CHARMM-style PDB file with segment names, atoms N, HN, CA, C and O in Angstrom:
ATOM      1  N   MET     1     -26.444  31.668  -2.439  1.00  0.00      PROA
ATOM      2  CA  MET     1     -25.474  30.813  -1.785  1.00  0.00      PROA
ATOM      3  C   MET     1     -24.123  31.013  -2.475  1.00  0.00      PROA
ATOM      4  O   MET     1     -24.015  30.892  -3.695  1.00  0.00      PROA
ATOM      5  N   THR     2     -23.117  31.315  -1.695  1.00  0.00      PROA
ATOM      6  HN  THR     2     -23.205  31.414  -0.704  1.00  0.00      PROA
ATOM      7  CA  THR     2     -21.787  31.552  -2.253  1.00  0.00      PROA
ATOM      8  C   THR     2     -21.091  30.220  -2.532  1.00  0.00      PROA
ATOM      9  O   THR     2     -21.542  29.155  -2.109  1.00  0.00      PROA
ATOM     10  N   ILE     3     -19.997  30.317  -3.248  1.00  0.00      PROA
ATOM     11  HN  ILE     3     -19.631  31.182  -3.592  1.00  0.00      PROA
ATOM     12  CA  ILE     3     -19.236  29.114  -3.582  1.00  0.00      PROA
ATOM     13  C   ILE     3     -18.679  28.469  -2.314  1.00  0.00      PROA
ATOM     14  O   ILE     3     -18.681  27.244  -2.188  1.00  0.00      PROA
ATOM     15  N   ALA     4     -18.210  29.279  -1.389  1.00  0.00      PROA
ATOM     16  HN  ALA     4     -18.209  30.274  -1.492  1.00  0.00      PROA
ATOM     17  CA  ALA     4     -17.666  28.744  -0.141  1.00  0.00      PROA
ATOM     18  C   ALA     4     -18.744  28.021   0.662  1.00  0.00      PROA
ATOM     19  O   ALA     4     -18.480  26.962   1.231  1.00  0.00      PROA
ATOM     20  N   ALA     5     -19.928  28.566   0.713  1.00  0.00      PROA
ATOM     21  HN  ALA     5     -20.143  29.426   0.250  1.00  0.00      PROA
ATOM     22  CA  ALA     5     -21.017  27.924   1.448  1.00  0.00      PROA
ATOM     23  C   ALA     5     -21.441  26.627   0.772  1.00  0.00      PROA
ATOM     24  O   ALA     5     -21.746  25.640   1.441  1.00  0.00      PROA
ATOM     25  N   LYS     6     -21.457  26.636  -0.553  1.00  0.00      PROA
ATOM     26  HN  LYS     6     -21.209  27.438  -1.096  1.00  0.00      PROA
ATOM     27  CA  LYS     6     -21.824  25.428  -1.288  1.00  0.00      PROA
ATOM     28  C   LYS     6     -20.769  24.332  -1.086  1.00  0.00      PROA
ATOM     29  O   LYS     6     -21.108  23.163  -0.900  1.00  0.00      PROA
ATOM     30  N   ALA     7     -19.493  24.720  -1.124  1.00  0.00      PROA
ATOM     31  HN  ALA     7     -19.218  25.669  -1.275  1.00  0.00      PROA
ATOM     32  CA  ALA     7     -18.418  23.752  -0.897  1.00  0.00      PROA
ATOM     33  C   ALA     7     -18.484  23.207   0.525  1.00  0.00      PROA
ATOM     34  O   ALA     7     -18.267  22.015   0.742  1.00  0.00      PROA
ATOM     35  N   ALA     8     -18.777  24.061   1.485  1.00  0.00      PROA
ATOM     36  HN  ALA     8     -18.953  25.030   1.309  1.00  0.00      PROA
ATOM     37  CA  ALA     8     -18.869  23.618   2.876  1.00  0.00      PROA
ATOM     38  C   ALA     8     -20.031  22.653   3.072  1.00  0.00      PROA
ATOM     39  O   ALA     8     -19.937  21.720   3.870  1.00  0.00      PROA
ATOM     40  N   SER     9     -21.131  22.870   2.345  1.00  0.00      PROA
ATOM     41  HN  SER     9     -21.208  23.628   1.697  1.00  0.00      PROA
ATOM     42  CA  SER     9     -22.269  21.968   2.498  1.00  0.00      PROA
ATOM     43  C   SER     9     -21.979  20.594   1.898  1.00  0.00      PROA
ATOM     44  O   SER     9     -22.495  19.588   2.385  1.00  0.00      PROA
ATOM     45  N   VAL    10     -21.164  20.541   0.854  1.00  0.00      PROA
ATOM     46  HN  VAL    10     -20.745  21.358   0.458  1.00  0.00      PROA
ATOM     47  CA  VAL    10     -20.834  19.257   0.226  1.00  0.00      PROA
ATOM     48  C   VAL    10     -19.683  18.574   0.959  1.00  0.00      PROA
ATOM     49  O   VAL    10     -19.724  17.363   1.178  1.00  0.00      PROA
ATOM     50  N   LEU    11     -18.667  19.326   1.337  1.00  0.00      PROA
ATOM     51  HN  LEU    11     -18.634  20.309   1.159  1.00  0.00      PROA
ATOM     52  CA  LEU    11     -17.461  18.763   1.927  1.00  0.00      PROA
ATOM     53  C   LEU    11     -17.432  18.818   3.446  1.00  0.00      PROA
ATOM     54  O   LEU    11     -16.398  18.532   4.051  1.00  0.00      PROA
ATOM     55  N   GLY    12     -18.530  19.174   4.064  1.00  0.00      PROA
ATOM     56  HN  GLY    12     -19.369  19.406   3.572  1.00  0.00      PROA
ATOM     57  CA  GLY    12     -18.573  19.271   5.521  1.00  0.00      PROA
ATOM     58  C   GLY    12     -18.341  17.922   6.179  1.00  0.00      PROA
ATOM     59  O   GLY    12     -18.429  16.884   5.523  1.00  0.00      PROA
ATOM     60  N   TYR    13     -18.048  17.933   7.457  1.00  0.00      PROA
ATOM     61  HN  TYR    13     -17.976  18.776   7.989  1.00  0.00      PROA
ATOM     62  CA  TYR    13     -17.764  16.701   8.188  1.00  0.00      PROA
ATOM     63  C   TYR    13     -19.064  15.998   8.549  1.00  0.00      PROA
ATOM     64  O   TYR    13     -19.483  15.971   9.706  1.00  0.00      PROA
ATOM     65  N   ARG    14     -19.683  15.437   7.531  1.00  0.00      PROA
ATOM     66  HN  ARG    14     -19.343  15.459   6.591  1.00  0.00      PROA
ATOM     67  CA  ARG    14     -20.868  14.623   7.756  1.00  0.00      PROA
ATOM     68  C   ARG    14     -20.517  13.179   7.446  1.00  0.00      PROA
ATOM     69  O   ARG    14     -19.457  12.902   6.885  1.00  0.00      PROA
ATOM     70  N   VAL    15     -21.380  12.279   7.798  1.00  0.00      PROA
ATOM     71  HN  VAL    15     -22.242  12.504   8.253  1.00  0.00      PROA
ATOM     72  CA  VAL    15     -21.067  10.855   7.725  1.00  0.00      PROA
ATOM     73  C   VAL    15     -20.802  10.399   6.290  1.00  0.00      PROA
ATOM     74  O   VAL    15     -19.766   9.786   6.029  1.00  0.00      PROA
ATOM     75  N   LEU    16     -21.694  10.675   5.372  1.00  0.00      PROA
ATOM     76  HN  LEU    16     -22.536  11.172   5.584  1.00  0.00      PROA
ATOM     77  CA  LEU    16     -21.560  10.142   4.018  1.00  0.00      PROA
ATOM     78  C   LEU    16     -20.352  10.701   3.268  1.00  0.00      PROA
ATOM     79  O   LEU    16     -19.585   9.907   2.722  1.00  0.00      PROA
ATOM     80  N   PRO    17     -20.133  12.018   3.206  1.00  0.00      PROA
ATOM     81  CA  PRO    17     -18.946  12.493   2.488  1.00  0.00      PROA
ATOM     82  C   PRO    17     -17.637  12.018   3.117  1.00  0.00      PROA
ATOM     83  O   PRO    17     -16.681  11.705   2.407  1.00  0.00      PROA
ATOM     84  N   THR    18     -17.597  11.965   4.436  1.00  0.00      PROA
ATOM     85  HN  THR    18     -18.374  12.219   5.013  1.00  0.00      PROA
ATOM     86  CA  THR    18     -16.384  11.508   5.110  1.00  0.00      PROA
ATOM     87  C   THR    18     -16.144  10.026   4.846  1.00  0.00      PROA
ATOM     88  O   THR    18     -15.003   9.615   4.632  1.00  0.00      PROA
ATOM     89  N   SER    19     -17.192   9.228   4.858  1.00  0.00      PROA
ATOM     90  HN  SER    19     -18.118   9.562   5.032  1.00  0.00      PROA
ATOM     91  CA  SER    19     -17.055   7.797   4.581  1.00  0.00      PROA
ATOM     92  C   SER    19     -16.611   7.552   3.146  1.00  0.00      PROA
ATOM     93  O   SER    19     -15.755   6.702   2.900  1.00  0.00      PROA
ATOM     94  N   ILE    20     -17.176   8.280   2.209  1.00  0.00      PROA
ATOM     95  HN  ILE    20     -17.871   8.971   2.409  1.00  0.00      PROA
ATOM     96  CA  ILE    20     -16.791   8.123   0.802  1.00  0.00      PROA
ATOM     97  C   ILE    20     -15.342   8.540   0.602  1.00  0.00      PROA
ATOM     98  O   ILE    20     -14.594   7.857  -0.098  1.00  0.00      PROA
ATOM     99  N   PHE    21     -14.938   9.645   1.204  1.00  0.00      PROA
ATOM    100  HN  PHE    21     -15.546  10.199   1.773  1.00  0.00      PROA
ATOM    101  CA  PHE    21     -13.550  10.090   1.081  1.00  0.00      PROA
ATOM    102  C   PHE    21     -12.589   9.065   1.681  1.00  0.00      PROA
ATOM    103  O   PHE    21     -11.553   8.767   1.087  1.00  0.00      PROA
ATOM    104  N   ALA    22     -12.923   8.527   2.847  1.00  0.00      PROA
ATOM    105  HN  ALA    22     -13.765   8.769   3.330  1.00  0.00      PROA
ATOM    106  CA  ALA    22     -12.064   7.525   3.484  1.00  0.00      PROA
ATOM    107  C   ALA    22     -11.987   6.260   2.634  1.00  0.00      PROA
ATOM    108  O   ALA    22     -10.912   5.677   2.487  1.00  0.00      PROA
ATOM    109  N   LEU    23     -13.106   5.835   2.079  1.00  0.00      PROA
ATOM    110  HN  LEU    23     -13.979   6.309   2.198  1.00  0.00      PROA
ATOM    111  CA  LEU    23     -13.126   4.652   1.222  1.00  0.00      PROA
ATOM    112  C   LEU    23     -12.260   4.860  -0.013  1.00  0.00      PROA
ATOM    113  O   LEU    23     -11.491   3.974  -0.386  1.00  0.00      PROA
ATOM    114  N   LEU    24     -12.377   6.014  -0.648  1.00  0.00      PROA
ATOM    115  HN  LEU    24     -13.002   6.734  -0.345  1.00  0.00      PROA
ATOM    116  CA  LEU    24     -11.567   6.299  -1.835  1.00  0.00      PROA
ATOM    117  C   LEU    24     -10.081   6.383  -1.493  1.00  0.00      PROA
ATOM    118  O   LEU    24      -9.240   5.921  -2.263  1.00  0.00      PROA
ATOM    119  N   ALA    25      -9.760   6.966  -0.350  1.00  0.00      PROA
ATOM    120  HN  ALA    25     -10.444   7.342   0.276  1.00  0.00      PROA
ATOM    121  CA  ALA    25      -8.355   7.061   0.058  1.00  0.00      PROA
ATOM    122  C   ALA    25      -7.773   5.674   0.328  1.00  0.00      PROA
ATOM    123  O   ALA    25      -6.671   5.368  -0.129  1.00  0.00      PROA
ATOM    124  N   TYR    26      -8.499   4.834   1.063  1.00  0.00      PROA
ATOM    125  HN  TYR    26      -9.394   5.082   1.434  1.00  0.00      PROA
ATOM    126  CA  TYR    26      -8.015   3.479   1.331  1.00  0.00      PROA
ATOM    127  C   TYR    26      -7.917   2.660   0.051  1.00  0.00      PROA
ATOM    128  O   TYR    26      -6.969   1.893  -0.114  1.00  0.00      PROA
ATOM    129  N   ALA    27      -8.878   2.808  -0.856  1.00  0.00      PROA
ATOM    130  HN  ALA    27      -9.648   3.432  -0.722  1.00  0.00      PROA
ATOM    131  CA  ALA    27      -8.833   2.077  -2.124  1.00  0.00      PROA
ATOM    132  C   ALA    27      -7.635   2.517  -2.955  1.00  0.00      PROA
ATOM    133  O   ALA    27      -6.966   1.682  -3.563  1.00  0.00      PROA
ATOM    134  N   ALA    28      -7.359   3.811  -2.987  1.00  0.00      PROA
ATOM    135  HN  ALA    28      -7.902   4.489  -2.492  1.00  0.00      PROA
ATOM    136  CA  ALA    28      -6.209   4.307  -3.749  1.00  0.00      PROA
ATOM    137  C   ALA    28      -4.903   3.767  -3.176  1.00  0.00      PROA
ATOM    138  O   ALA    28      -4.021   3.354  -3.929  1.00  0.00      PROA
ATOM    139  N   ILE    29      -4.774   3.767  -1.864  1.00  0.00      PROA
ATOM    140  HN  ILE    29      -5.490   4.103  -1.253  1.00  0.00      PROA
ATOM    141  CA  ILE    29      -3.556   3.241  -1.235  1.00  0.00      PROA
ATOM    142  C   ILE    29      -3.430   1.742  -1.485  1.00  0.00      PROA
ATOM    143  O   ILE    29      -2.342   1.262  -1.802  1.00  0.00      PROA
ATOM    144  N   PHE    30      -4.525   0.995  -1.348  1.00  0.00      PROA
ATOM    145  HN  PHE    30      -5.409   1.385  -1.090  1.00  0.00      PROA
ATOM    146  CA  PHE    30      -4.496  -0.448  -1.559  1.00  0.00      PROA
ATOM    147  C   PHE    30      -4.088  -0.786  -2.986  1.00  0.00      PROA
ATOM    148  O   PHE    30      -3.223  -1.637  -3.193  1.00  0.00      PROA
ATOM    149  N   PHE    31      -4.697  -0.134  -3.973  1.00  0.00      PROA
ATOM    150  HN  PHE    31      -5.401   0.557  -3.804  1.00  0.00      PROA
ATOM    151  CA  PHE    31      -4.369  -0.442  -5.362  1.00  0.00      PROA
ATOM    152  C   PHE    31      -2.965   0.014  -5.728  1.00  0.00      PROA
ATOM    153  O   PHE    31      -2.291  -0.645  -6.519  1.00  0.00      PROA
ATOM    154  N   ALA    32      -2.515   1.126  -5.169  1.00  0.00      PROA
ATOM    155  HN  ALA    32      -3.062   1.661  -4.526  1.00  0.00      PROA
ATOM    156  CA  ALA    32      -1.147   1.572  -5.442  1.00  0.00      PROA
ATOM    157  C   ALA    32      -0.136   0.573  -4.877  1.00  0.00      PROA
ATOM    158  O   ALA    32       0.860   0.264  -5.531  1.00  0.00      PROA
ATOM    159  N   LEU    33      -0.384   0.074  -3.682  1.00  0.00      PROA
ATOM    160  HN  LEU    33      -1.193   0.326  -3.151  1.00  0.00      PROA
ATOM    161  CA  LEU    33       0.522  -0.921  -3.101  1.00  0.00      PROA
ATOM    162  C   LEU    33       0.451  -2.251  -3.837  1.00  0.00      PROA
ATOM    163  O   LEU    33       1.465  -2.933  -3.986  1.00  0.00      PROA
ATOM    164  N   THR    34      -0.731  -2.623  -4.296  1.00  0.00      PROA
ATOM    165  HN  THR    34      -1.555  -2.069  -4.175  1.00  0.00      PROA
ATOM    166  CA  THR    34      -0.875  -3.868  -5.041  1.00  0.00      PROA
ATOM    167  C   THR    34      -0.088  -3.825  -6.338  1.00  0.00      PROA
ATOM    168  O   THR    34       0.514  -4.822  -6.735  1.00  0.00      PROA
ATOM    169  N   ILE    35      -0.090  -2.694  -6.991  1.00  0.00      PROA
ATOM    170  HN  ILE    35      -0.579  -1.884  -6.669  1.00  0.00      PROA
ATOM    171  CA  ILE    35       0.591  -2.566  -8.279  1.00  0.00      PROA
ATOM    172  C   ILE    35       2.099  -2.447  -8.098  1.00  0.00      PROA
ATOM    173  O   ILE    35       2.855  -3.035  -8.872  1.00  0.00      PROA
ATOM    174  N   THR    36       2.552  -1.704  -7.100  1.00  0.00      PROA
ATOM    175  HN  THR    36       1.938  -1.226  -6.472  1.00  0.00      PROA
ATOM    176  CA  THR    36       3.978  -1.394  -6.990  1.00  0.00      PROA
ATOM    177  C   THR    36       4.752  -2.298  -6.049  1.00  0.00      PROA
ATOM    178  O   THR    36       5.981  -2.310  -6.109  1.00  0.00      PROA
ATOM    179  N   ASP    37       4.098  -3.049  -5.189  1.00  0.00      PROA
ATOM    180  HN  ASP    37       3.099  -3.039  -5.140  1.00  0.00      PROA
ATOM    181  CA  ASP    37       4.799  -3.859  -4.196  1.00  0.00      PROA
ATOM    182  C   ASP    37       5.140  -5.219  -4.784  1.00  0.00      PROA
ATOM    183  O   ASP    37       4.335  -6.148  -4.725  1.00  0.00      PROA
ATOM    184  N   THR    38       6.328  -5.333  -5.347  1.00  0.00      PROA
ATOM    185  HN  THR    38       6.983  -4.579  -5.394  1.00  0.00      PROA
ATOM    186  CA  THR    38       6.785  -6.595  -5.923  1.00  0.00      PROA
ATOM    187  C   THR    38       8.134  -6.962  -5.317  1.00  0.00      PROA
ATOM    188  O   THR    38       8.921  -6.095  -4.935  1.00  0.00      PROA
ATOM    189  N   LEU    39       8.375  -8.230  -5.242  1.00  0.00      PROA
ATOM    190  HN  LEU    39       7.736  -8.934  -5.553  1.00  0.00      PROA
ATOM    191  CA  LEU    39       9.650  -8.725  -4.744  1.00  0.00      PROA
ATOM    192  C   LEU    39      10.496  -9.174  -5.921  1.00  0.00      PROA
ATOM    193  O   LEU    39       9.988  -9.768  -6.872  1.00  0.00      PROA
ATOM    194  N   SER    40      11.763  -8.892  -5.853  1.00  0.00      PROA
ATOM    195  HN  SER    40      12.175  -8.409  -5.081  1.00  0.00      PROA
ATOM    196  CA  SER    40      12.652  -9.360  -6.908  1.00  0.00      PROA
ATOM    197  C   SER    40      12.970 -10.828  -6.668  1.00  0.00      PROA
ATOM    198  O   SER    40      12.837 -11.334  -5.553  1.00  0.00      PROA
ATOM    199  N   ASN    41      13.388 -11.495  -7.722  1.00  0.00      PROA
ATOM    200  HN  ASN    41      13.496 -11.084  -8.627  1.00  0.00      PROA
ATOM    201  CA  ASN    41      13.735 -12.907  -7.612  1.00  0.00      PROA
ATOM    202  C   ASN    41      15.040 -13.065  -6.839  1.00  0.00      PROA
ATOM    203  O   ASN    41      15.863 -12.151  -6.776  1.00  0.00      PROA
ATOM    204  N   ALA    42      15.205 -14.239  -6.259  1.00  0.00      PROA
ATOM    205  HN  ALA    42      14.536 -14.981  -6.311  1.00  0.00      PROA
ATOM    206  CA  ALA    42      16.463 -14.553  -5.578  1.00  0.00      PROA
ATOM    207  C   ALA    42      17.569 -14.639  -6.621  1.00  0.00      PROA
ATOM    208  O   ALA    42      17.330 -15.085  -7.744  1.00  0.00      PROA
ATOM    209  N   PRO    43      18.768 -14.220  -6.262  1.00  0.00      PROA
ATOM    210  CA  PRO    43      19.857 -14.283  -7.240  1.00  0.00      PROA
ATOM    211  C   PRO    43      20.199 -15.725  -7.595  1.00  0.00      PROA
ATOM    212  O   PRO    43      19.978 -16.645  -6.808  1.00  0.00      PROA
ATOM    213  N   THR    44      20.733 -15.897  -8.778  1.00  0.00      PROA
ATOM    214  HN  THR    44      20.912 -15.149  -9.417  1.00  0.00      PROA
ATOM    215  CA  THR    44      21.151 -17.231  -9.204  1.00  0.00      PROA
ATOM    216  C   THR    44      22.316 -17.689  -8.329  1.00  0.00      PROA
ATOM    217  O   THR    44      23.016 -16.856  -7.753  1.00  0.00      PROA
ATOM    218  N   PRO    45      22.532 -18.999  -8.221  1.00  0.00      PROA
ATOM    219  CA  PRO    45      23.631 -19.487  -7.367  1.00  0.00      PROA
ATOM    220  C   PRO    45      24.991 -18.912  -7.754  1.00  0.00      PROA
ATOM    221  O   PRO    45      25.857 -18.759  -6.892  1.00  0.00      PROA
ATOM    222  N   ALA    46      25.195 -18.592  -9.020  1.00  0.00      PROA
ATOM    223  HN  ALA    46      24.492 -18.716  -9.720  1.00  0.00      PROA
ATOM    224  CA  ALA    46      26.482 -18.030  -9.439  1.00  0.00      PROA
ATOM    225  C   ALA    46      26.696 -16.626  -8.874  1.00  0.00      PROA
ATOM    226  O   ALA    46      27.836 -16.203  -8.685  1.00  0.00      PROA
ATOM    227  N   LYS    47      25.614 -15.908  -8.604  1.00  0.00      PROA
ATOM    228  HN  LYS    47      24.688 -16.252  -8.757  1.00  0.00      PROA
ATOM    229  CA  LYS    47      25.728 -14.536  -8.107  1.00  0.00      PROA
ATOM    230  C   LYS    47      25.564 -14.431  -6.590  1.00  0.00      PROA
ATOM    231  O   LYS    47      25.571 -13.324  -6.052  1.00  0.00      PROA
ATOM    232  N   GLN    48      25.419 -15.549  -5.897  1.00  0.00      PROA
ATOM    233  HN  GLN    48      25.413 -16.449  -6.334  1.00  0.00      PROA
ATOM    234  CA  GLN    48      25.200 -15.509  -4.450  1.00  0.00      PROA
ATOM    235  C   GLN    48      26.488 -15.380  -3.653  1.00  0.00      PROA
ATOM    236  O   GLN    48      26.426 -15.073  -2.462  1.00  0.00      PROA
ATOM    237  N   ARG    49      27.627 -15.594  -4.240  1.00  0.00      PROA
ATOM    238  HN  ARG    49      27.678 -15.843  -5.207  1.00  0.00      PROA
ATOM    239  CA  ARG    49      28.942 -15.451  -3.598  1.00  0.00      PROA
ATOM    240  C   ARG    49      29.027 -16.191  -2.260  1.00  0.00      PROA
ATOM    241  O   ARG    49      29.417 -15.613  -1.246  1.00  0.00      PROA
ATOM    242  N   GLY    50      28.658 -17.478  -2.269  1.00  0.00      PROA
ATOM    243  HN  GLY    50      28.341 -17.948  -3.093  1.00  0.00      PROA
ATOM    244  CA  GLY    50      28.795 -18.292  -1.072  1.00  0.00      PROA
ATOM    245  C   GLY    50      27.604 -18.261  -0.133  1.00  0.00      PROA
ATOM    246  O   GLY    50      27.626 -18.940   0.893  1.00  0.00      PROA
ATOM    247  N   LEU    51      26.582 -17.509  -0.440  1.00  0.00      PROA
ATOM    248  HN  LEU    51      26.565 -16.957  -1.274  1.00  0.00      PROA
ATOM    249  CA  LEU    51      25.405 -17.434   0.420  1.00  0.00      PROA
ATOM    250  C   LEU    51      24.530 -18.661   0.196  1.00  0.00      PROA
ATOM    251  O   LEU    51      24.165 -18.967  -0.939  1.00  0.00      PROA
ATOM    252  N   ASP    52      24.194 -19.357   1.265  1.00  0.00      PROA
ATOM    253  HN  ASP    52      24.490 -19.109   2.187  1.00  0.00      PROA
ATOM    254  CA  ASP    52      23.315 -20.522   1.184  1.00  0.00      PROA
ATOM    255  C   ASP    52      21.929 -20.086   1.657  1.00  0.00      PROA
ATOM    256  O   ASP    52      21.686 -19.975   2.858  1.00  0.00      PROA
ATOM    257  N   LEU    53      21.026 -19.842   0.715  1.00  0.00      PROA
ATOM    258  HN  LEU    53      21.224 -19.932  -0.261  1.00  0.00      PROA
ATOM    259  CA  LEU    53      19.698 -19.339   1.063  1.00  0.00      PROA
ATOM    260  C   LEU    53      18.879 -20.362   1.836  1.00  0.00      PROA
ATOM    261  O   LEU    53      18.085 -19.989   2.700  1.00  0.00      PROA
ATOM    262  N   ALA    54      19.059 -21.641   1.541  1.00  0.00      PROA
ATOM    263  HN  ALA    54      19.704 -21.944   0.840  1.00  0.00      PROA
ATOM    264  CA  ALA    54      18.323 -22.674   2.276  1.00  0.00      PROA
ATOM    265  C   ALA    54      18.756 -22.691   3.743  1.00  0.00      PROA
ATOM    266  O   ALA    54      17.915 -22.822   4.632  1.00  0.00      PROA
ATOM    267  N   GLN    55      20.037 -22.561   3.999  1.00  0.00      PROA
ATOM    268  HN  GLN    55      20.720 -22.454   3.277  1.00  0.00      PROA
ATOM    269  CA  GLN    55      20.534 -22.529   5.378  1.00  0.00      PROA
ATOM    270  C   GLN    55      20.087 -21.250   6.083  1.00  0.00      PROA
ATOM    271  O   GLN    55      19.736 -21.288   7.263  1.00  0.00      PROA
ATOM    272  N   ALA    56      20.095 -20.145   5.394  1.00  0.00      PROA
ATOM    273  HN  ALA    56      20.379 -20.114   4.436  1.00  0.00      PROA
ATOM    274  CA  ALA    56      19.634 -18.885   5.991  1.00  0.00      PROA
ATOM    275  C   ALA    56      18.158 -18.967   6.353  1.00  0.00      PROA
ATOM    276  O   ALA    56      17.749 -18.477   7.406  1.00  0.00      PROA
ATOM    277  N   TYR    57      17.359 -19.581   5.492  1.00  0.00      PROA
ATOM    278  HN  TYR    57      17.691 -19.979   4.637  1.00  0.00      PROA
ATOM    279  CA  TYR    57      15.936 -19.754   5.767  1.00  0.00      PROA
ATOM    280  C   TYR    57      15.729 -20.649   6.989  1.00  0.00      PROA
ATOM    281  O   TYR    57      14.877 -20.369   7.831  1.00  0.00      PROA
ATOM    282  N   THR    58      16.508 -21.719   7.082  1.00  0.00      PROA
ATOM    283  HN  THR    58      17.201 -21.946   6.397  1.00  0.00      PROA
ATOM    284  CA  THR    58      16.425 -22.614   8.234  1.00  0.00      PROA
ATOM    285  C   THR    58      16.834 -21.885   9.514  1.00  0.00      PROA
ATOM    286  O   THR    58      16.203 -22.064  10.556  1.00  0.00      PROA
ATOM    287  N   ASP    59      17.870 -21.076   9.445  1.00  0.00      PROA
ATOM    288  HN  ASP    59      18.383 -20.931   8.598  1.00  0.00      PROA
ATOM    289  CA  ASP    59      18.321 -20.320  10.618  1.00  0.00      PROA
ATOM    290  C   ASP    59      17.258 -19.339  11.101  1.00  0.00      PROA
ATOM    291  O   ASP    59      17.137 -19.106  12.304  1.00  0.00      PROA
ATOM    292  N   LEU    60      16.496 -18.769  10.192  1.00  0.00      PROA
ATOM    293  HN  LEU    60      16.594 -18.958   9.215  1.00  0.00      PROA
ATOM    294  CA  LEU    60      15.453 -17.824  10.588  1.00  0.00      PROA
ATOM    295  C   LEU    60      14.321 -18.500  11.352  1.00  0.00      PROA
ATOM    296  O   LEU    60      13.668 -17.871  12.185  1.00  0.00      PROA
ATOM    297  N   HSD    61      14.090 -19.764  11.072  1.00  0.00      PROA
ATOM    298  HN  HSD    61      14.621 -20.275  10.395  1.00  0.00      PROA
ATOM    299  CA  HSD    61      12.969 -20.468  11.695  1.00  0.00      PROA
ATOM    300  C   HSD    61      13.369 -21.266  12.926  1.00  0.00      PROA
ATOM    301  O   HSD    61      12.525 -21.953  13.502  1.00  0.00      PROA
ATOM    302  N   HSD    62      14.613 -21.201  13.344  1.00  0.00      PROA
ATOM    303  HN  HSD    62      15.299 -20.643  12.876  1.00  0.00      PROA
ATOM    304  CA  HSD    62      15.050 -21.926  14.546  1.00  0.00      PROA
ATOM    305  C   HSD    62      15.720 -21.002  15.509  1.00  0.00      PROA
ATOM    306  OT1 HSD    62      16.154 -21.432  16.577  1.00  0.00      PROA
TER     307      HSD     62
END
């Protein structure tokens, strides 16, 4: 059995290898987004330059 044939038998489009690969890919994306997806804090009132965040929030919901 050649290396190419052995690789094809392991990596072929069968249910279990494809499911494991999809699970690992989704897990990697989920954990990467969990670690890197952060929101910065709202600026302090001194740095808002007249922006009223409470009024902006109210405007978004009406």
